[in-house]
C-alpha positions as CSV (number, residue, x, y, z in Angstrom):
1,M,0.1,-0.2,0.2
2,S,1.1,3.5,-0.4
3,C,0.8,6.7,1.0
4,K,0.1,10.3,-0.5
5,V,2.2,12.9,1.3
6,E,1.3,16.6,1.4
7,K,3.6,19.4,1.7
8,S,3.5,20.1,5.3
9,K,5.5,21.7,8.5
10,L,6.8,20.3,11.9
11,S,6.2,21.2,15.2
12,G,6.2,20.2,19.0
13,H,8.1,17.8,20.8
14,I,8.7,14.3,19.9
15,V,10.1,11.3,21.5
16,C,13.3,9.2,19.8
17,P,12.8,5.5,19.1
18,P,15.2,3.4,20.9
19,N,18.1,2.2,19.7
20,K,17.5,-0.7,17.4
21,S,21.1,-1.9,17.1
22,Y,21.8,-2.2,20.7
23,S,18.1,-3.9,21.8
24,H,19.5,-6.6,18.9
25,R,22.7,-7.1,21.3
26,A,20.8,-7.0,24.8
27,I,18.3,-8.9,23.8
28,F,20.9,-12.0,22.8
29,L,23.1,-10.6,25.4
30,A,20.4,-11.3,28.1
31,S,19.2,-14.5,26.7
32,L,23.0,-16.0,27.2
33,A,23.2,-14.5,30.9
34,G,19.6,-15.1,31.9
35,N,19.1,-15.2,35.5
36,N,16.5,-12.1,35.4
37,S,18.5,-10.1,33.2
38,K,16.5,-6.8,32.3
39,I,16.6,-4.5,29.5
40,D,14.4,-1.3,29.5
41,N,13.9,1.1,27.1
42,V,13.8,-1.4,24.4
43,L,12.3,-0.9,20.7
44,F,9.9,-3.3,20.0
45,S,10.0,-3.3,16.4
46,A,9.5,-5.8,13.3
47,D,13.6,-6.8,13.2
48,T,13.8,-7.2,17.3
49,I,10.4,-9.1,18.0
50,A,11.9,-11.8,15.2
51,T,15.2,-11.4,17.5
52,I,13.1,-12.1,21.2
53,E,11.2,-14.8,19.2
54,A,14.7,-16.1,18.0
55,C,15.9,-16.7,21.5
56,R,12.3,-18.0,22.8
57,K,13.1,-20.6,20.5
58,F,16.6,-21.4,21.4
59,G,15.3,-21.8,24.8
60,A,15.3,-18.2,26.6
61,E,12.1,-17.4,29.1
62,I,11.1,-13.9,28.2
63,E,8.5,-11.7,29.8
64,E,8.0,-8.0,28.3
65,G,6.8,-5.3,29.6
66,S,5.7,-2.3,27.6
67,T,9.0,-0.5,27.4
68,S,11.1,-3.0,29.0
69,L,12.0,-7.5,29.0
70,I,12.9,-9.8,31.6
71,V,14.8,-12.4,30.6
72,K,14.1,-15.3,33.3
73,N,16.2,-18.4,32.5
74,S,19.0,-18.4,29.3
75,I,19.5,-20.2,26.3
76,R,19.5,-23.7,27.0
77,M,22.4,-25.1,24.3
78,D,20.6,-29.2,25.3
79,K,17.6,-27.7,23.3
80,I,16.0,-29.3,19.9
81,V,15.1,-25.7,18.1
82,P,12.9,-25.2,15.9
83,E,13.2,-23.4,12.7
84,I,14.3,-19.4,13.5
85,D,12.8,-16.7,11.1
86,A,14.5,-13.9,11.0
87,K,11.7,-12.3,9.2
88,N,13.5,-9.1,7.3
89,S,16.8,-8.6,10.2
90,G,20.0,-9.3,9.4
91,T,21.2,-8.6,12.6
92,T,18.8,-11.0,13.7
93,I,19.8,-14.2,11.6
94,R,23.6,-13.7,11.8
95,I,23.5,-13.1,15.1
96,A,21.8,-16.2,15.8
97,A,23.8,-18.0,13.1
98,G,26.8,-17.6,15.9
99,I,24.7,-19.1,18.7
100,A,23.4,-21.7,16.8
101,S,26.7,-23.0,15.9
102,L,27.2,-23.5,19.9
103,F,24.3,-26.0,19.6
104,T,25.3,-29.4,18.5
105,K,22.3,-30.0,16.9
106,E,21.0,-29.2,13.4
107,I,19.4,-26.0,13.7
108,T,17.8,-23.8,10.2
109,L,17.7,-20.2,10.1
110,T,15.6,-18.6,7.2
111,G,13.8,-15.1,6.8
112,D,11.6,-13.2,4.2
113,S,12.4,-12.6,0.6
114,S,14.8,-9.7,1.2
115,L,16.7,-11.3,3.5
116,Q,17.4,-14.7,1.4
117,K,19.5,-12.4,-0.7
118,R,21.7,-10.9,2.3
119,P,25.5,-12.4,2.1
120,M,26.2,-14.9,4.5
121,M,29.1,-16.6,3.3
122,P,32.3,-14.9,5.3
123,L,30.5,-16.3,8.8
124,L,29.4,-19.4,7.8
125,D,33.0,-20.1,6.5
126,A,34.5,-18.6,9.8
127,L,32.2,-21.0,11.4
128,E,33.2,-24.4,9.8
129,S,36.7,-23.2,10.0
130,M,36.2,-23.8,14.2
131,G,34.2,-27.2,13.2
132,A,30.7,-26.4,12.6
133,K,29.0,-27.8,9.3
134,C,27.2,-25.2,7.4
135,T,25.0,-25.5,4.3
136,S,23.1,-22.4,2.5
137,T,21.6,-21.3,-0.5
138,N,24.2,-19.8,-2.6
139,G,25.9,-18.7,0.4
140,M,22.5,-17.4,1.6
141,P,19.7,-17.9,3.5
142,P,18.0,-20.4,4.0
143,I,20.8,-22.1,5.8
144,K,21.4,-25.2,8.5
145,I,24.2,-24.9,10.9
146,T,25.3,-28.3,13.0
147,G,28.0,-27.5,16.0
148,K,29.9,-27.5,18.4
149,I,32.3,-24.9,17.5
150,L,35.2,-25.0,19.7
151,G,36.7,-21.8,19.5
152,G,40.3,-21.1,18.3
153,E,41.9,-18.3,15.6
154,I,40.3,-17.1,12.8
155,S,40.4,-15.0,10.1
156,I,37.0,-13.3,8.1
157,P,37.0,-10.4,5.8
158,G,35.7,-7.3,7.3
159,N,34.7,-5.1,3.9
160,F,30.8,-7.4,3.4
161,S,29.2,-6.5,7.1
162,S,30.4,-5.7,10.5
163,Q,27.6,-7.8,11.7
164,F,29.9,-11.4,11.0
165,I,32.1,-9.6,13.4
166,S,29.5,-9.1,16.1
167,S,28.1,-12.8,16.0
168,L,31.4,-13.9,16.5
169,L,32.7,-12.1,19.3
170,I,29.1,-12.7,21.3
171,C,29.6,-16.6,20.6
172,A,33.3,-16.5,21.6
173,P,33.2,-16.4,25.0
174,L,31.0,-20.1,25.3
175,T,33.6,-22.3,23.2
176,E,35.8,-24.3,24.6
177,K,38.9,-21.9,23.7
178,G,37.8,-18.8,22.9
179,I,38.4,-17.0,19.6
180,S,41.3,-15.1,18.5
181,L,39.4,-12.9,15.8
182,N,41.7,-11.6,12.4
183,I,39.9,-9.3,10.8
184,K,41.4,-9.1,7.0
185,E,40.4,-5.8,4.3
186,N,39.3,-2.9,5.8
187,L,36.5,-3.1,7.8
188,V,33.2,-1.6,7.4
189,S,30.8,0.0,10.2
190,K,33.2,-0.1,12.5
191,P,31.3,1.4,15.2
192,Y,28.8,-1.1,15.2
193,I,31.9,-3.3,16.6
194,D,32.2,-1.0,19.4
195,A,28.9,-1.2,20.1
196,T,28.9,-5.3,20.8
197,I,32.2,-4.8,22.7
198,A,30.6,-2.2,25.3
199,T,27.5,-4.3,25.3
200,M,29.6,-7.4,26.1
201,R,30.9,-5.2,28.5
202,N,27.7,-4.4,30.7
203,F,27.5,-8.3,30.8
204,G,30.7,-9.1,32.4
205,V,32.6,-10.1,29.3
206,G,35.8,-8.6,28.7
207,V,37.2,-8.5,25.0
208,Q,41.1,-8.1,24.6
209,T,41.6,-5.5,21.8
210,F,45.3,-6.5,20.3
211,I,45.0,-3.8,17.0
212,P,41.7,-1.8,16.9
213,Y,39.3,-3.5,14.5
214,K,42.1,-6.0,12.9
215,K,43.0,-8.6,15.7
216,Y,41.0,-9.5,19.2
217,Y,40.8,-12.0,21.5
218,I,37.7,-13.2,23.8
219,S,38.5,-16.2,26.7
220,P,36.1,-18.2,27.7
221,Q,34.0,-16.1,30.4
222,I,30.2,-16.6,31.3
223,Y,27.6,-13.9,30.7
224,K,26.5,-12.2,34.1
225,S,23.2,-11.1,34.3
226,T,22.2,-7.3,34.4
227,T,20.0,-4.8,33.7
228,F,20.6,-2.9,30.5
229,T,19.2,0.8,29.9
230,V,18.8,1.0,25.5
231,P,20.0,4.6,24.6
232,I,18.1,6.4,21.7
233,D,18.3,5.7,18.3
234,F,20.7,7.5,16.5
235,S,19.5,6.1,13.0
236,S,16.2,7.1,13.4
237,L,17.3,10.3,15.2
238,A,19.1,11.3,11.9
239,I,15.6,10.7,10.1
240,L,13.7,13.0,12.5
241,L,17.0,15.7,12.2
242,S,16.9,15.7,8.4
243,A,13.0,16.1,8.9
244,S,13.5,18.9,11.1
245,V,15.8,20.7,8.6
246,L,13.7,20.3,5.9
247,N,10.5,20.6,7.5
248,G,10.7,22.0,11.1
249,K,9.0,24.7,13.2
250,N,10.0,24.5,16.5
251,F,10.5,21.6,16.5
252,V,11.9,19.6,19.5
253,I,13.4,15.8,19.4
254,H,14.0,14.2,23.0
255,G,15.6,11.0,24.4
256,N,18.1,9.7,26.6
257,I,21.6,10.0,24.7
258,G,23.5,7.7,27.0
259,N,27.1,7.1,26.3
260,L,27.3,4.4,24.7
261,P,29.3,4.2,21.4
262,Q,27.2,4.8,18.3
263,G,28.8,5.9,14.8
264,D,26.0,7.5,13.5
265,E,26.0,10.4,16.1
266,V,28.3,11.8,13.3
267,F,25.3,13.2,11.6
268,I,25.5,15.7,14.0
269,D,28.8,17.1,12.5
270,I,27.7,16.1,9.2
271,L,24.4,18.8,10.0
272,E,27.0,21.5,11.1
273,Q,29.1,21.1,8.3
274,L,26.4,21.6,5.9
275,G,25.8,25.3,8.1
276,V,22.8,24.4,10.6
277,K,23.2,25.0,13.9
278,V,22.6,22.0,16.4
279,S,22.0,22.4,20.2
280,V,22.2,19.0,22.0
281,D,22.0,18.4,26.2
282,E,21.2,14.9,27.8
283,E,17.3,15.1,26.9
284,Q,16.7,16.9,23.9
285,I,17.9,18.6,20.7
286,T,17.3,20.9,18.0
287,V,18.2,22.2,14.9
288,Q,18.5,25.9,13.2
289,S,18.8,25.2,10.2
290,P,19.2,28.5,6.9
291,E,17.9,29.1,4.1
292,K,20.1,26.8,1.7
293,L,22.7,24.8,3.2
294,N,26.2,24.2,1.8
295,G,27.3,20.8,-0.2
296,G,30.0,18.7,0.8
297,R,31.5,15.1,0.5
298,F,30.8,13.0,3.1
299,D,32.8,9.5,3.8
300,L,30.0,7.0,5.2
301,S,32.1,3.9,5.8
302,N,31.3,3.2,9.4
303,S,27.6,5.2,9.4
304,P,26.0,3.6,6.2
305,D,22.6,4.0,7.6
306,L,22.8,7.5,7.3
307,L,22.8,7.4,3.2
308,P,19.1,8.0,2.8
309,P,18.7,10.8,5.5
310,L,21.8,12.5,4.1
311,A,20.7,12.2,0.7
312,I,17.5,13.8,0.5
313,L,19.3,17.1,1.5
314,A,20.3,17.9,-1.5
315,M,17.1,19.3,-2.2
316,K,18.2,22.5,0.0
317,T,21.9,22.6,-1.0
318,I,23.8,25.1,-3.0
319,N,27.0,22.8,-4.1
320,P,26.6,19.5,-4.4
321,I,26.7,16.6,-1.7
322,E,29.1,14.0,-2.3
323,I,28.6,10.5,-0.6
324,V,31.8,8.3,-0.8
325,N,32.4,4.6,0.6
326,V,29.2,3.1,1.5
327,K,29.4,-0.2,-1.1
328,H,28.4,-1.9,1.8
329,A,24.9,0.2,1.2
330,R,24.2,-2.3,-1.8
331,L,23.9,-5.2,0.8
332,K,21.0,-3.6,3.0
333,E,17.5,-4.5,2.8
334,T,17.7,-3.4,-0.7
335,D,20.3,-1.9,-2.7
336,R,19.9,1.8,-1.2
337,I,22.4,3.5,-3.6
338,S,20.3,2.5,-6.8
339,I,17.1,3.0,-5.5
340,L,17.9,6.5,-4.2
341,A,19.7,7.5,-7.0
342,R,16.5,6.2,-9.7
343,E,13.9,7.7,-6.9
344,L,15.4,11.2,-5.9
345,A,16.1,11.5,-9.9
346,K,12.1,12.0,-10.2
347,I,11.9,15.0,-7.9
348,G,14.5,16.9,-9.6
349,I,17.7,16.5,-7.5
350,K,20.4,15.8,-10.2
351,T,21.6,12.3,-9.1
352,Q,25.1,10.5,-10.0
353,E,25.6,6.9,-9.3
354,K,29.0,5.3,-8.5
355,E,30.1,2.2,-6.7
356,D,30.2,3.1,-3.7
357,G,27.6,6.6,-3.1
358,L,26.0,9.1,-4.4
359,I,26.5,12.6,-6.2
360,L,23.3,14.8,-5.6
361,E,22.7,18.4,-6.5
362,S,20.1,20.4,-6.1
363,S,18.2,21.9,-8.9
364,N,15.0,24.4,-10.4
365,G,12.6,21.6,-11.1
366,F,11.7,20.1,-7.9
367,R,8.2,18.7,-8.1
368,G,5.9,15.7,-6.5
369,A,6.4,12.0,-7.7
370,S,5.6,8.7,-7.4
371,L,8.3,7.1,-4.5
372,N,8.8,3.5,-4.8
373,S,10.5,2.9,-0.9
374,E,10.9,-1.1,-2.0
375,N,9.5,-1.9,1.5
376,D,12.7,-0.7,2.5
377,H,11.8,1.6,6.1
378,R,14.5,4.2,5.8
379,L,13.7,4.9,2.1
380,F,10.2,5.2,3.2
381,M,10.8,7.0,6.1
382,V,13.3,9.6,4.1
383,F,10.8,9.5,1.0
384,C,8.0,10.8,3.1
385,I,10.1,13.5,4.7
386,A,11.0,14.9,1.1
387,G,7.2,14.7,0.4
388,M,6.3,16.5,3.1
389,Y,9.2,19.8,1.6
390,L,7.8,19.3,-1.9
391,G,4.3,18.4,-1.7
392,D,1.8,16.2,-4.6
393,C,4.5,12.7,-3.7
394,T,3.0,9.4,-2.9
395,V,5.3,6.6,-1.4
396,T,5.4,3.0,-1.8
397,D,5.3,0.4,1.2
398,H,3.9,2.1,4.5
399,E,4.2,-1.3,6.2
400,S,8.1,-1.5,6.4
401,V,8.4,1.0,9.1
402,A,7.5,-1.4,11.2
403,V,11.3,-2.8,11.1
404,S,12.3,0.1,13.0
405,Y,10.0,2.8,13.6
406,P,6.7,1.5,14.4
407,N,4.7,4.7,15.1
408,F,6.5,6.7,12.1
409,I,3.2,8.1,10.6
410,T,1.0,8.6,13.8
411,E,4.1,10.4,15.4
412,M,4.8,12.3,12.1
413,N,0.8,13.3,11.5
414,K,0.7,13.9,15.5
415,F,3.3,17.4,15.0
416,G,2.1,18.2,12.0
417,A,3.1,16.0,8.4
418,K,0.0,14.9,6.3
419,I,0.6,11.6,5.3
420,T,-2.9,9.8,4.2
421,I,-2.3,6.0,3.8
422,Q,-4.5,5.3,0.3
């Protein structure tokens, strides 16, 4: 289904959603720790619910509150596990694959049609080098994994997805030998590794760093129960900030920023480089946007989720926006580089698609258009924001926002947007 989006302004006080990446990690680690581990301010979305259900199938007993989770009993490695359906969640299937390799009986993991196009082979090769038996469909889901891995020294390329490394880090302390992890090639999305290590530390497990983003050692250890508070999601915050830059009028974003590492925090620096004044304190963020933004060249190798909210800001720039080193964005829920180039051209942005990014230039010929988000939650949201700026737009696949921001349409309309489901 599609939405009609009319020109509109946003005002008022909105609360930013909790962080999806930290919610995933905390759910998995709490499920490995058990013993009444608690997660506060958890994000309940389609992706994180897939992780909750995966952990339940692994044997964890999870009690859901309105904004929290309590994991009473931990994952049981002796359990016969039903097929795990990760839906559309790459984080779920990749971390679950590592945990599945700790079991001795075969476990099948699958997902929706989009997830079945996402690569898994580098992770499966690493697991096999430690004793697992893995089968897949041309290196993609559905996959079958039979453990038990023992640990040891392994190597894995880092230029496909940091989720592979996060998966190995999380399962490493539960192996007999621990894991000495060597990362080949240039690691993409580095801050997500920092996030994984920080969350593991909160659950009582230490990671020895020999060379940052290149060599780690994780000794055999036990996850300990704790209470973990999920911070706001800077990936969602970037979308709200873009909405405020383009359409805001006294628009204030609230949320607990916290002190855990988030690579997408760099979006604040990007906005300031574009000429936006950003005011940040512990509980709220506001922006003051000039009539026209600067352009610039931006390396998003460590923050690929910033590609969509940055790209739409080209509607308001004097000079081009060049986005580089984000080839791995082609391996997200969709090929985001290709789709952004195609769809933003419809509304009048001059687009040049590069192998690893985009060059985007404003024009005098902006117009409303029918925009196809290809069922990608981040693309749907930014296309709606573009529609608020231009008016007379339709955007497909509104259901996709369930992945990361289930209340996006409701909340946007509450604060002044004119988004109508058709």
